[in-house]
C-alpha positions in Angstrom: 0.0 0.0 0.0 1.0 3.7 -0.2 1.8 4.3 3.4 4.3 6.9 4.5 7.7 5.5 5.8 7.9 5.5 9.5 10.9 7.0 11.4 14.0 5.0 10.6 12.5 3.3 7.5 13.9 3.9 4.0 12.0 6.2 1.6 9.8 4.1 -0.7 10.4 6.4 -3.6 6.9 8.0 -3.4 6.7 11.7 -4.1 6.9 14.1 -1.1 3.7 15.5 0.3 2.5 18.7 -1.4 3.1 20.8 1.8 6.7 19.8 1.9 7.2 20.7 -1.7 5.5 24.1 -1.1 7.8 24.6 1.9 10.9 23.9 -0.2 9.7 26.2 -3.0 9.0 29.0 -0.5 12.5 28.6 0.9 14.1 28.8 -2.6 12.0 31.8 -3.5 13.0 33.6 -0.3 16.7 32.8 -0.9 16.4 34.0 -4.5 14.7 37.3 -3.4 17.4 37.8 -0.7 20.2 37.1 -3.2 18.6 39.6 -5.8 18.3 42.3 -3.1 21.9 41.8 -1.9 23.1 42.0 -5.5 21.1 45.2 -6.1 22.6 46.6 -2.9 26.1 45.6 -3.8 25.8 47.3 -7.2 24.8 50.5 -5.7 27.6 50.7 -3.2 30.6 52.9 -4.0 33.3 50.4 -2.8 36.1 52.9 -2.8 34.2 55.4 -0.6 33.2 52.5 1.7 36.8 51.4 2.0 37.9 55.0 2.8 35.2 55.3 5.5 36.3 52.0 7.1 39.9 53.1 7.2 38.9 56.1 9.2 36.9 54.2 11.8 38.3 53.0 15.2 37.6 49.2 15.4 37.2 49.5 19.2 34.3 51.9 18.9 32.6 49.8 16.2 32.9 46.7 18.4 31.6 48.6 21.5 28.6 49.9 19.5 27.8 46.4 18.3 28.0 45.0 21.8 25.9 47.8 23.2 23.2 47.2 20.5 23.2 43.4 21.3 23.0 44.1 25.0 20.1 46.5 24.6 18.2 44.0 22.5 18.9 41.2 25.0 17.6 43.4 27.8 14.4 44.2 25.8 13.9 40.4 25.1 14.4 39.7 28.8 11.8 42.3 29.7 9.4 40.8 27.1 10.0 37.4 28.7 9.1 38.8 32.2 5.8 40.2 30.8 4.9 36.8 29.2 5.8 34.9 32.4 3.7 37.2 34.5 0.7 36.0 32.5 1.7 32.4 32.8 3.1 32.0 29.3 6.8 31.2 29.6 8.8 31.4 26.4 12.5 30.6 26.3 14.7 33.7 26.3 16.7 32.5 23.3 13.4 32.1 21.3 12.4 35.7 22.2 15.9 37.1 21.4 15.8 35.4 18.0 12.3 36.8 17.3 13.5 40.2 18.5 16.3 40.3 16.0 14.1 39.1 13.2 11.6 41.7 14.1 14.3 44.4 14.0 15.4 43.2 10.5 11.8 43.4 9.3 11.4 46.9 10.7 14.6 48.0 8.9 13.8 46.6 5.5 10.0 47.2 5.2 8.2 50.5 4.9 6.6 50.3 8.4 8.2 50.3 11.8 5.5 48.0 13.2 5.8 45.0 10.8 8.5 43.4 13.0 6.2 43.9 16.0 3.3 42.2 14.2 5.7 39.4 13.2 6.9 38.9 16.8 3.4 38.9 18.2 2.2 36.5 15.6 5.0 34.0 16.3 4.8 34.2 20.1 1.0 33.9 19.7 1.5 30.6 17.9 3.9 29.5 20.6 1.7 30.3 23.6 -1.7 29.7 22.0 -3.0 33.2 22.7 -2.4 35.8 20.0 -4.1 38.6 21.8 -1.9 38.1 24.9 1.2 37.9 22.6 0.3 41.1 20.8 -0.3 42.9 24.1 3.1 41.7 25.4 4.8 43.1 22.4 3.0 46.4 22.8 3.9 46.6 26.5 7.5 45.6 25.9 7.8 48.3 23.2 6.3 51.1 25.3 7.9 50.4 28.6 
């Protein structure tokens, strides 16, 4: 019969389920769009000017500014974690930190500054099973 292979069994050569194929197609599409955007960005950069600017920077200050940014995002993620735990919805800190950075990326590359917050609320809502609470936690984290 046409049953799916169980864990540890060899693939019977049957085609993958349609949802798996859609997932792979979406991944390739995202990678293609990302590559195209990076190529477009690379073509617009004046590499000589960028090199001159980098030669003028002090690497210590660059490192300190990166560390400060990461620390601030970690503190905000911890605050978000406290808000969720207060409502009985614990989410691992690493998960929240990851979502925080993805949300920042979305905010920087899309025309709105709330797209990343909507993404964070949606993802945490899926994790805790309460999207309203998740969106409220994002709102409170953002405005405290």
